C-alpha positions in Angstrom: 0.0 -0.2 0.1 2.8 2.4 0.7 4.2 2.0 -2.8 1.0 3.1 -4.3 0.7 6.2 -1.7 4.4 7.0 -2.4 3.7 6.9 -6.3 0.5 9.0 -5.9 2.3 11.8 -3.9 5.2 11.8 -6.4 2.7 12.3 -9.3 1.2 15.0 -7.1 4.6 16.9 -6.6 5.1 16.7 -10.3 1.8 18.3 -11.0 2.5 20.9 -8.3 5.9 21.6 -9.8 4.4 22.0 -13.2 1.7 24.3 -11.7 4.5 26.4 -10.3 6.3 26.9 -13.5 3.3 27.6 -15.6 1.9 30.1 -13.2 2.7 33.7 -14.4 1.2 36.0 -11.7 3.6 36.3 -8.7 1.0 36.3 -6.1 -0.5 33.1 -7.3 3.0 31.7 -7.8 3.6 32.1 -4.4 0.7 30.0 -3.2 1.8 27.4 -5.8 5.1 27.4 -4.3 3.8 26.9 -0.8 1.5 23.8 -2.1 4.6 22.5 -3.9 6.5 22.6 -0.6 3.8 21.0 1.4 3.6 18.2 -1.2 7.5 17.7 -1.1 7.2 17.5 2.9 4.7 14.8 2.4 6.8 12.9 -0.1 9.8 13.1 2.5 7.6 11.9 5.3 6.4 8.9 3.4 10.2 8.1 2.6 10.7 8.1 6.3 12.7 11.3 6.6 10.5 13.3 9.2 13.3 15.7 9.9 13.8 16.7 6.3 10.0 16.9 6.0 9.8 19.4 8.9 12.8 21.5 7.3 10.9 21.4 4.2 7.7 22.7 5.8 9.5 25.6 7.5 11.5 26.6 4.4 9.5 25.5 1.4 5.9 26.0 2.6 6.3 29.0 4.8 9.6 31.0 4.6 10.0 31.1 0.7 6.4 32.2 0.0 6.5 34.8 2.7 9.8 36.2 1.1 8.1 36.3 -2.2 5.0 38.1 -0.7 7.3 40.6 1.3 9.2 41.2 -1.9 6.0 41.8 -4.0 4.8 44.2 -1.2 8.1 46.1 -1.3 8.1 46.4 -5.2 4.4 47.5 -5.1 5.3 50.2 -2.5 8.2 51.5 -4.4 6.0 51.7 -7.6 3.5 53.7 -5.7 6.0 56.1 -4.4 7.5 56.6 -7.9 4.2 57.3 -9.5 3.4 59.8 -6.6 6.8 61.6 -7.4 6.2 61.6 -11.1 2.6 63.3 -10.5 4.1 65.6 -8.1 6.7 66.8 -10.7 3.7 67.5 -13.4 
């Protein structure tokens, strides 16, 4: 039974990875990266590596998407400030 479960999760990881690559919107891509990290953590857990799975949850499912969202917020804020300065110069 474990073999079928591992195969199914491996296919889910492949689909999630393809979803990350095909997603173009950065906000949606951060959500896809988080889902991909969770599926990888599940795969690691099924391969009896719970320590690696926990690390993957922290880094791949939480930290990386959070860094992407923070970077997007900073870029958005800088764009608004630049637009404000351009309008003030007119």
